[in-house]
KEKOLPA-900464 format. One line per field, with one value per atom (N, C-alpha, C): residue number from 1; residue in one letter; chain; atom name; y, x, z. Coordinates in pm, 1 decimal, always signed. Atoms other than C-alpha are relative to their C-alpha. Example, Ala and Ser with C-alpha at 12.3 -4.5 7.8 and 13.67 -1.06 7.14 Angstrom:
<nutors>
num	[1, 1, 1, 2, 2, 2]
residuo	[A, A, A, S, S, S]
cadena	[A, A, A, A, A, A]
atomo	[N, CA, C, N, CA, C]
py	[-119.0, -450.0, +120.0, -119.0, -106.0, +109.0]
px	[+89.0, +1230.0, +90.0, -82.0, +1367.0, -77.0]
pz	[+0.0, +780.0, +0.0, -6.0, +714.0, +73.0]
</nutors>
This chain:
<nutors>
num	[1, 1, 1, 2, 2, 2, 3, 3, 3, 4, 4, 4, 5, 5, 5, 6, 6, 6, 7, 7, 7, 8, 8, 8, 9, 9, 9, 10, 10, 10, 11, 11, 11, 12, 12, 12, 13, 13, 13, 14, 14, 14, 15, 15, 15, 16, 16, 16, 17, 17, 17, 18, 18, 18, 19, 19, 19, 20, 20, 20, 21, 21, 21, 22, 22, 22, 23, 23, 23, 24, 24, 24, 25, 25, 25, 26, 26, 26, 27, 27, 27, 28, 28, 28, 29, 29, 29, 30, 30, 30, 31, 31, 31, 32, 32, 32, 33, 33, 33, 34, 34, 34, 35, 35, 35, 36, 36, 36, 37, 37, 37, 38, 38, 38, 39, 39, 39, 40, 40, 40, 41, 41, 41, 42, 42, 42, 43, 43, 43, 44, 44, 44, 45, 45, 45, 46, 46, 46, 47, 47, 47, 48, 48, 48, 49, 49, 49, 50, 50, 50, 51, 51, 51, 52, 52, 52, 53, 53, 53, 54, 54, 54, 55, 55, 55, 56, 56, 56, 57, 57, 57, 58, 58, 58, 59, 59, 59, 60, 60, 60, 61, 61, 61, 62, 62, 62, 63, 63, 63, 64, 64, 64, 65, 65, 65, 66, 66, 66, 67, 67, 67, 68, 68, 68, 69, 69, 69, 70, 70, 70, 71, 71, 71, 72, 72, 72, 73, 73, 73, 74, 74, 74, 75, 75, 75, 76, 76, 76, 77, 77, 77, 78, 78, 78, 79, 79, 79, 80, 80, 80, 81, 81, 81, 82, 82, 82, 83, 83, 83, 84, 84, 84, 85, 85, 85, 86, 86, 86, 87, 87, 87, 88, 88, 88, 89, 89, 89, 90, 90, 90, 91, 91, 91, 92, 92, 92, 93, 93, 93, 94, 94, 94, 95, 95, 95, 96, 96, 96, 97, 97, 97, 98, 98, 98, 99, 99, 99, 100, 100, 100, 101, 101, 101, 102, 102, 102, 103, 103, 103, 104, 104, 104, 105, 105, 105, 106, 106, 106, 107, 107, 107, 108, 108, 108, 109, 109, 109, 110, 110, 110, 111, 111, 111, 112, 112, 112, 113, 113, 113, 114, 114, 114, 115, 115, 115, 116, 116, 116, 117, 117, 117, 118, 118, 118, 119, 119, 119, 120, 120, 120, 121, 121, 121, 122, 122, 122, 123, 123, 123, 124, 124, 124, 125, 125, 125, 126, 126, 126, 127, 127, 127, 128, 128, 128, 129, 129, 129, 130, 130, 130, 131, 131, 131, 132, 132, 132, 133, 133, 133, 134, 134, 134]
residuo	[M, M, M, V, V, V, E, E, E, C, C, C, L, L, L, L, L, L, V, V, V, F, F, F, H, H, H, L, L, L, H, H, H, A, A, A, K, K, K, D, D, D, E, E, E, N, N, N, V, V, V, G, G, G, T, T, T, K, K, K, T, T, T, D, D, D, L, L, L, M, M, M, G, G, G, W, W, W, W, W, W, P, P, P, F, F, F, S, S, S, K, K, K, K, K, K, S, S, S, S, S, S, T, T, T, R, R, R, H, H, H, R, R, R, S, S, S, D, D, D, D, D, D, P, P, P, L, L, L, R, R, R, K, K, K, D, D, D, T, T, T, R, R, R, Q, Q, Q, W, W, W, L, L, L, S, S, S, E, E, E, L, L, L, R, R, R, D, D, D, V, V, V, C, C, C, E, E, E, M, M, M, N, N, N, F, F, F, D, D, D, N, N, N, P, P, P, E, E, E, G, G, G, A, A, A, R, R, R, R, R, R, E, E, E, I, I, I, R, R, R, Q, Q, Q, M, M, M, Q, Q, Q, V, V, V, N, N, N, W, W, W, H, H, H, Q, Q, Q, A, A, A, Y, Y, Y, A, A, A, E, E, E, G, G, G, T, T, T, L, L, L, P, P, P, E, E, E, Y, Y, Y, N, N, N, R, R, R, E, E, E, G, G, G, L, L, L, E, E, E, S, S, S, R, R, R, A, A, A, Y, Y, Y, R, R, R, L, L, L, L, L, L, A, A, A, C, C, C, A, A, A, D, D, D, D, D, D, E, E, E, W, W, W, M, M, M, E, E, E, W, W, W, L, L, L, D, D, D, N, N, N, E, E, E, E, E, E, F, F, F, W, W, W, K, K, K, P, P, P, G, G, G, W, W, W, R, R, R, P, P, P, D, D, D, R, R, R, D, D, D, A, A, A, N, N, N, E, E, E, D, D, D]
cadena	[A, A, A, A, A, A, A, A, A, A, A, A, A, A, A, A, A, A, A, A, A, A, A, A, A, A, A, A, A, A, A, A, A, A, A, A, A, A, A, A, A, A, A, A, A, A, A, A, A, A, A, A, A, A, A, A, A, A, A, A, A, A, A, A, A, A, A, A, A, A, A, A, A, A, A, A, A, A, A, A, A, A, A, A, A, A, A, A, A, A, A, A, A, A, A, A, A, A, A, A, A, A, A, A, A, A, A, A, A, A, A, A, A, A, A, A, A, A, A, A, A, A, A, A, A, A, A, A, A, A, A, A, A, A, A, A, A, A, A, A, A, A, A, A, A, A, A, A, A, A, A, A, A, A, A, A, A, A, A, A, A, A, A, A, A, A, A, A, A, A, A, A, A, A, A, A, A, A, A, A, A, A, A, A, A, A, A, A, A, A, A, A, A, A, A, A, A, A, A, A, A, A, A, A, A, A, A, A, A, A, A, A, A, A, A, A, A, A, A, A, A, A, A, A, A, A, A, A, A, A, A, A, A, A, A, A, A, A, A, A, A, A, A, A, A, A, A, A, A, A, A, A, A, A, A, A, A, A, A, A, A, A, A, A, A, A, A, A, A, A, A, A, A, A, A, A, A, A, A, A, A, A, A, A, A, A, A, A, A, A, A, A, A, A, A, A, A, A, A, A, A, A, A, A, A, A, A, A, A, A, A, A, A, A, A, A, A, A, A, A, A, A, A, A, A, A, A, A, A, A, A, A, A, A, A, A, A, A, A, A, A, A, A, A, A, A, A, A, A, A, A, A, A, A, A, A, A, A, A, A, A, A, A, A, A, A, A, A, A, A, A, A, A, A, A, A, A, A, A, A, A, A, A, A, A, A, A, A, A, A, A, A, A, A, A, A, A, A, A, A, A, A]
atomo	[N, CA, C, N, CA, C, N, CA, C, N, CA, C, N, CA, C, N, CA, C, N, CA, C, N, CA, C, N, CA, C, N, CA, C, N, CA, C, N, CA, C, N, CA, C, N, CA, C, N, CA, C, N, CA, C, N, CA, C, N, CA, C, N, CA, C, N, CA, C, N, CA, C, N, CA, C, N, CA, C, N, CA, C, N, CA, C, N, CA, C, N, CA, C, N, CA, C, N, CA, C, N, CA, C, N, CA, C, N, CA, C, N, CA, C, N, CA, C, N, CA, C, N, CA, C, N, CA, C, N, CA, C, N, CA, C, N, CA, C, N, CA, C, N, CA, C, N, CA, C, N, CA, C, N, CA, C, N, CA, C, N, CA, C, N, CA, C, N, CA, C, N, CA, C, N, CA, C, N, CA, C, N, CA, C, N, CA, C, N, CA, C, N, CA, C, N, CA, C, N, CA, C, N, CA, C, N, CA, C, N, CA, C, N, CA, C, N, CA, C, N, CA, C, N, CA, C, N, CA, C, N, CA, C, N, CA, C, N, CA, C, N, CA, C, N, CA, C, N, CA, C, N, CA, C, N, CA, C, N, CA, C, N, CA, C, N, CA, C, N, CA, C, N, CA, C, N, CA, C, N, CA, C, N, CA, C, N, CA, C, N, CA, C, N, CA, C, N, CA, C, N, CA, C, N, CA, C, N, CA, C, N, CA, C, N, CA, C, N, CA, C, N, CA, C, N, CA, C, N, CA, C, N, CA, C, N, CA, C, N, CA, C, N, CA, C, N, CA, C, N, CA, C, N, CA, C, N, CA, C, N, CA, C, N, CA, C, N, CA, C, N, CA, C, N, CA, C, N, CA, C, N, CA, C, N, CA, C, N, CA, C, N, CA, C, N, CA, C, N, CA, C, N, CA, C, N, CA, C, N, CA, C, N, CA, C, N, CA, C, N, CA, C, N, CA, C, N, CA, C, N, CA, C, N, CA, C, N, CA, C, N, CA, C, N, CA, C, N, CA, C, N, CA, C, N, CA, C, N, CA, C, N, CA, C, N, CA, C]
py	[-68.7, -7964.9, -7.6, +56.7, -8074.9, -119.3, +130.9, -8400.2, +102.8, -78.5, -8115.6, +84.5, -67.5, -7946.4, -115.0, +90.4, -8251.0, -53.9, +13.8, -8384.2, +82.1, -149.4, -8023.6, -41.7, -55.5, -8033.7, -156.1, +114.6, -8430.2, +48.3, +0.1, -8326.5, +119.6, -153.3, -7968.7, -86.3, +96.4, -8235.5, -69.2, +97.1, -8444.4, +58.4, -61.0, -8228.1, +113.5, -53.5, -8042.5, -54.9, +92.2, -8322.0, +40.8, -59.2, -8192.5, +163.7, -148.5, -7822.8, +45.2, -72.0, -7628.9, +99.8, -93.6, -7455.1, +10.9, -39.2, -7282.2, -12.1, -44.4, -7397.1, +59.3, -118.7, -7256.0, +130.5, -95.0, -6928.0, +88.1, -111.9, -6763.9, -72.9, +84.1, -7047.5, +78.2, -88.9, -6835.4, -57.1, +68.6, -7112.4, -10.3, +47.4, -7121.1, +114.6, -115.0, -6946.6, +34.9, -108.1, -6654.7, +67.6, -87.9, -6449.8, +69.3, -127.9, -6198.7, +129.7, -108.0, -5875.7, +64.3, -86.4, -5805.2, -64.8, +7.5, -5859.9, -70.7, +92.3, -6120.1, -50.5, +1.0, -6144.6, -189.5, +135.8, -6521.0, -37.9, -3.9, -6470.5, +26.6, -33.2, -6538.5, +7.8, -76.1, -6440.1, +87.9, -131.4, -6094.2, +70.8, -72.8, -5870.5, +114.1, -172.9, -5583.4, +83.3, -127.0, -5266.6, -27.2, +55.1, -5427.7, -93.7, +132.2, -5725.0, +59.4, -49.0, -5493.7, +44.8, -160.6, -5253.2, -110.1, +106.6, -5584.7, -59.5, +52.1, -5708.2, +87.7, -113.9, -5390.7, +23.3, -59.1, -5327.2, -178.3, +112.0, -5719.6, +0.7, -1.5, -5653.2, +115.9, -67.4, -5346.1, -21.1, +0.0, -5493.5, -108.0, +90.8, -5790.6, +31.9, -80.6, -5561.5, +108.4, -142.9, -5322.0, +23.8, -39.0, -5347.4, +26.5, +39.1, -5370.4, +93.7, -90.6, -5031.5, -30.8, +14.2, -5111.5, -138.8, +93.1, -5460.5, +12.2, +13.2, -5380.3, +121.1, -115.6, -5079.9, -152.2, +75.0, -5355.6, -104.2, +111.4, -5576.3, +103.4, -134.5, -5244.9, +7.3, -10.4, -5182.0, -114.3, +93.6, -5519.9, -32.8, -46.1, -5504.8, +102.9, -86.7, -5184.2, -51.9, +69.2, -5402.3, -65.9, +71.1, -5634.9, +63.9, -67.0, -5342.4, +68.2, -32.2, -5197.3, -118.1, +127.3, -5551.6, -64.5, +34.2, -5573.6, +108.4, -127.2, -5233.1, -3.7, +57.1, -5345.5, -64.1, +103.2, -5629.9, +63.5, -1.1, -5491.7, +1.1, +58.6, -5666.5, +95.2, -141.2, -5303.4, +127.2, -148.3, -5011.8, +107.9, -84.0, -4682.8, +101.8, -49.0, -4533.2, -94.9, +63.0, -4856.7, +15.5, -46.2, -4810.9, +128.1, -109.3, -4473.3, +44.2, -0.9, -4505.8, -75.3, +62.6, -4773.6, +65.2, -53.7, -4566.5, +122.9, -131.9, -4266.8, -49.8, +66.7, -4520.3, -12.8, +62.8, -4655.7, +112.3, -102.4, -4332.7, +51.9, -92.0, -4181.0, -99.1, +54.7, -4514.9, -25.1, +19.3, -4564.3, +181.1, -146.4, -4161.5, +27.5, -21.8, -4162.8, -42.1, -16.3, -4134.0, -151.9, +120.5, -4457.8, +27.0, +7.8, -4292.5, +50.7, -39.4, -4182.7, -142.5, +95.3, -4514.4, -95.3, +38.1, -4660.9, +94.0, -80.4, -4352.0, -35.3, +99.8, -4491.4, -90.1, +118.1, -4788.2, -26.0, +11.2, -4675.4, +49.6, -110.5, -4416.9, -112.3, +88.3, -4629.7, +69.7, -58.9, -4383.3, +7.2, +0.2, -4420.9, -119.7, +138.0, -4779.1, -72.1, +9.7, -4737.6, +13.2, -24.1, -4775.2, +148.6, -124.6, -4428.2, +86.5, -93.3, -4243.8, +77.6, -94.7, -3951.7, +70.6, -7.8, -3793.4, +170.1, -125.7, -3399.1, +66.6, -65.5, -3165.6, +128.9, -92.4, -2886.2, -71.7, +63.5, -3157.4, +3.7, -14.4, -3139.2, +94.6, -151.4, -2747.9, +32.3, -70.4, -2720.1, -11.8]
px	[-53.7, +19573.6, +129.9, -131.6, +19928.5, +11.0, +11.6, +19785.9, -11.2, +46.2, +19683.2, +137.2, -164.5, +20043.4, +68.6, -41.7, +20175.5, -29.4, +13.8, +19987.8, +31.8, +19.8, +20008.0, +183.0, -137.9, +20375.0, +69.8, -13.4, +20409.0, -42.3, +64.5, +20202.2, +41.3, -35.4, +20363.0, +136.8, -136.2, +20721.9, -4.7, +48.3, +20537.8, -8.7, +4.9, +20456.6, +137.2, -145.4, +20800.5, +137.5, -169.3, +21056.2, +90.4, -52.7, +21313.4, -8.4, -7.6, +21270.5, +34.0, -25.9, +21400.1, -51.8, +48.4, +21157.3, +39.7, -58.6, +21198.2, -111.2, +165.8, +20859.0, +5.5, +27.7, +20947.6, +199.8, -52.4, +21139.8, +67.8, -43.0, +21109.0, +48.1, -70.7, +21267.3, +122.0, -120.8, +21517.7, +87.5, -160.9, +21806.7, +79.0, -47.3, +21874.8, +151.5, -77.8, +22182.3, +34.0, -0.2, +22233.3, +123.2, -125.1, +22528.4, +19.7, -31.2, +22652.2, +84.7, -71.9, +22785.5, +69.1, -98.4, +22988.4, +100.4, -125.2, +23355.3, +25.0, +32.1, +23403.2, +173.3, -133.2, +23735.2, +77.6, +8.5, +23887.1, +89.6, -80.8, +24128.1, -101.4, +81.0, +23909.4, +69.9, -41.0, +24170.4, +75.6, -39.0, +24233.6, +5.4, -33.9, +24379.6, -107.5, +74.3, +24171.5, +96.6, -59.0, +24290.9, +82.9, -8.7, +24275.9, +154.5, -130.2, +24550.9, +89.9, -120.1, +24779.0, +81.8, -31.9, +24778.7, +96.2, -83.3, +24850.6, +75.5, -142.4, +25124.3, +99.7, -97.1, +25282.7, +22.0, -67.8, +25276.0, +31.2, -113.1, +25342.2, +173.5, -137.1, +25654.5, +101.2, -15.2, +25738.0, +4.6, +6.8, +25630.2, +74.1, -54.0, +25826.8, +145.5, -151.9, +26139.0, +25.4, -34.8, +26068.8, +80.9, -123.0, +26383.1, +139.7, -40.0, +26506.0, -9.3, +31.6, +26438.7, +76.0, -100.8, +26690.1, -27.9, +53.8, +26578.1, -123.3, +131.8, +26248.3, -15.2, +35.1, +26295.9, +93.4, -32.7, +26448.3, -97.3, +131.8, +26142.3, -96.8, +127.7, +25939.2, +27.0, -21.4, +26125.7, -79.5, +34.3, +26079.5, -172.6, +108.6, +25709.3, -83.4, +59.0, +25670.9, +24.0, +4.3, +25772.7, -117.9, +159.7, +25466.1, -91.0, +98.2, +25274.9, +0.9, -41.6, +25371.5, -45.4, +39.7, +25330.0, -174.8, +148.4, +25014.9, -126.1, +85.4, +24881.5, -4.8, -21.9, +25044.1, -98.1, +52.8, +24823.4, -154.0, +147.5, +24494.1, -37.7, +44.0, +24456.5, +38.6, -2.2, +24572.9, -71.1, +50.4, +24356.3, +82.1, -89.4, +24533.9, -33.2, +54.4, +24374.0, +93.1, -61.9, +24528.5, +158.0, -136.9, +24864.3, +21.6, -71.8, +24888.1, -18.8, -22.6, +24821.7, +85.8, -136.4, +25081.7, +100.9, -102.5, +25303.4, +53.5, -33.1, +25261.6, +38.6, -56.3, +25306.1, +126.2, -85.3, +25601.9, +109.7, -50.0, +25743.3, +63.1, -36.7, +25736.6, +57.0, -55.1, +25844.4, +150.0, -147.2, +26147.7, +70.3, -86.6, +26245.8, +15.9, +1.0, +26173.3, +148.6, -121.9, +26488.5, -5.1, -4.1, +26547.0, -110.3, +33.2, +26424.7, -129.5, +110.0, +26111.3, -130.0, +12.5, +26048.8, -150.6, +98.8, +25863.3, -127.8, +122.8, +25622.2, -92.5, +88.6, +25500.9, -81.6, +27.7, +25477.2, -137.8, +110.1, +25245.5, -111.4, +99.7, +25067.4, -159.2, +119.2, +24686.5, -63.9, +44.3, +24551.0, +120.0, -83.2, +24852.9, -0.5, +5.9, +24758.2, -142.8, +150.4, +24371.9, -3.0, +55.4, +24221.3, -67.9, +83.8, +24148.7, +88.2, -69.7, +24466.6, +55.7, -47.0, +24601.5, +93.5, -140.4, +24953.8, -87.1, +16.8, +24908.6, +12.8, -24.9, +24863.0, +94.2, -108.2, +25065.4, +157.9, -119.8, +25341.2, +50.2, -52.6, +25388.5, +60.8, -47.0, +25384.1, +123.1, -169.7, +25708.7, +140.4]
pz	[+78.1, +5700.2, -47.3, +22.3, +5729.5, -164.3, +87.6, +5490.7, -127.9, +130.4, +5222.3, -32.3, +25.7, +5262.8, -88.8, +54.8, +5169.3, -117.6, +131.0, +4911.8, -80.3, +87.6, +4713.5, -7.4, +26.6, +4767.1, -58.2, +96.2, +4599.1, -101.4, +167.5, +4332.0, -61.1, +96.9, +4241.6, -17.9, +38.2, +4285.9, -125.1, +118.9, +4042.3, -116.0, +124.2, +3806.9, -52.7, +33.1, +3806.9, -23.8, +10.1, +3723.6, -101.7, +137.1, +3528.1, +18.8, +38.5, +3615.9, +168.5, -109.7, +3877.8, +87.9, -58.1, +4128.2, +155.1, -130.3, +4483.6, +40.2, -79.4, +4646.0, +154.9, -156.8, +4949.8, +32.5, +15.0, +4872.4, +161.4, -106.7, +5199.6, +112.4, -123.6, +5434.1, +40.6, -33.8, +5636.5, +71.0, -6.8, +5652.6, -94.3, +89.5, +5300.6, -24.9, +4.2, +5216.9, -113.1, +60.2, +5096.9, -21.4, +28.8, +4912.2, +92.8, -78.2, +5156.2, -55.6, +11.8, +5062.4, +103.6, -104.1, +5340.6, +26.6, +10.1, +5401.3, +152.1, -104.5, +5652.0, +21.9, -35.3, +5825.6, -6.9, +13.7, +5734.1, +117.7, -77.3, +6062.8, +151.6, -123.2, +6373.3, +146.9, -113.4, +6580.0, +8.4, +49.6, +6461.6, +118.9, -119.7, +6737.6, -25.6, -44.2, +6910.6, +15.3, -43.4, +7038.2, +147.2, -116.9, +7379.3, +10.8, -15.8, +7291.7, -44.8, +49.0, +7098.3, +127.9, -149.4, +7435.5, +76.7, -57.1, +7630.3, -29.1, +39.9, +7443.6, +30.7, +13.9, +7447.3, +154.0, -129.5, +7823.2, +54.5, -50.1, +7900.5, -34.4, +24.1, +7717.0, +85.5, -81.2, +7919.4, +157.7, -126.8, +8273.0, +16.5, -32.3, +8222.0, -19.5, +42.8, +8146.4, +66.1, -119.6, +8442.6, +23.3, -61.6, +8562.7, -135.7, +114.4, +8191.4, -79.4, +95.9, +8005.0, -132.5, +168.1, +7715.2, -51.2, +117.7, +7656.8, -21.8, +6.7, +7691.3, -148.1, +125.3, +7402.5, -103.8, +116.1, +7171.0, -43.2, +37.0, +7170.5, -8.4, +69.0, +7125.5, -156.8, +183.0, +6764.3, -12.9, +68.5, +6734.1, -44.2, -12.8, +6790.6, -101.1, +109.9, +6560.5, -128.8, +131.5, +6265.9, -0.3, +26.2, +6341.9, +3.6, -6.6, +6399.9, -192.6, +148.9, +6030.8, -95.7, +64.3, +5885.4, +7.4, -20.7, +6040.8, -90.6, +54.0, +5908.6, -162.5, +144.3, +5550.5, -28.4, +33.5, +5558.6, -5.0, -13.5, +5674.9, +115.6, -131.5, +6000.7, +121.2, -73.7, +6207.4, -66.1, +4.6, +6170.0, +46.8, -38.5, +6129.3, +109.7, -164.7, +6474.5, +75.6, -76.1, +6659.3, -12.9, +7.7, +6484.2, +60.9, -10.6, +6554.2, +153.7, -135.4, +6915.8, +50.8, -37.8, +6939.1, -10.5, +69.3, +6731.3, +129.6, -89.1, +7017.5, +107.4, -151.3, +7328.8, -31.4, +17.0, +7171.8, -17.7, -20.3, +7113.1, +126.1, -104.1, +7451.7, +61.8, -53.1, +7573.7, -54.2, +18.1, +7368.7, +10.8, -37.3, +7437.4, +102.8, -150.3, +7781.9, +64.9, -71.0, +8053.0, +70.6, -47.8, +8236.8, +164.8, -137.2, +8548.2, -36.4, -16.3, +8382.3, -44.1, +79.4, +8231.6, +102.8, -116.3, +8571.2, +1.2, -41.1, +8582.7, -132.4, +96.6, +8213.2, +39.6, +9.0, +8306.0, +118.3, -140.7, +8641.4, -30.6, +28.4, +8436.3, -67.1, +56.2, +8404.8, -123.7, +159.4, +8118.5, -84.2, +90.0, +7943.9, -58.8, +77.5, +7876.1, -30.4, +4.4, +7845.3, -159.9, +149.6, +7475.3, -6.5, +46.7, +7320.7, +96.7, -61.9, +7518.4, -123.5, +99.7, +7309.5, +61.4, -27.8, +7384.6, +45.0, -8.6, +7545.1, -74.0, +116.6, +7261.7, +65.4, -28.8, +7493.4, +35.6, +5.2, +7554.4, -144.8, +134.8, +7147.4, +6.9, +29.5, +7118.4, +23.8, -55.1, +7327.5, -61.2]
</nutors>
């Protein structure tokens, strides 16, 4: 059987010299154009990485809230750039900004409460609606 296929392939190749034919169009390893948009940046950050960076800055400055606030403001600039470039989705930016607002606006004695609040650092955290209505 293999000999027949090989002979057929060679015969078909000889007959079609100069013409372009696709003898194996079903071949699963051929390169096909993809309509999906692929990110060129394999190091694109996800929600957990953005949150981890924010938390690390806060925890490294746990005893210096004002120093952490300066770094958080710089991080906000980076978030806005990433959002403008399309690498940071809107919902992630909103979550980061909500956390940054709490950390920037809190008093120094509330600082440690935010750092110790595990729910605050989980992806998907949203501020309480009741607190915003006061």
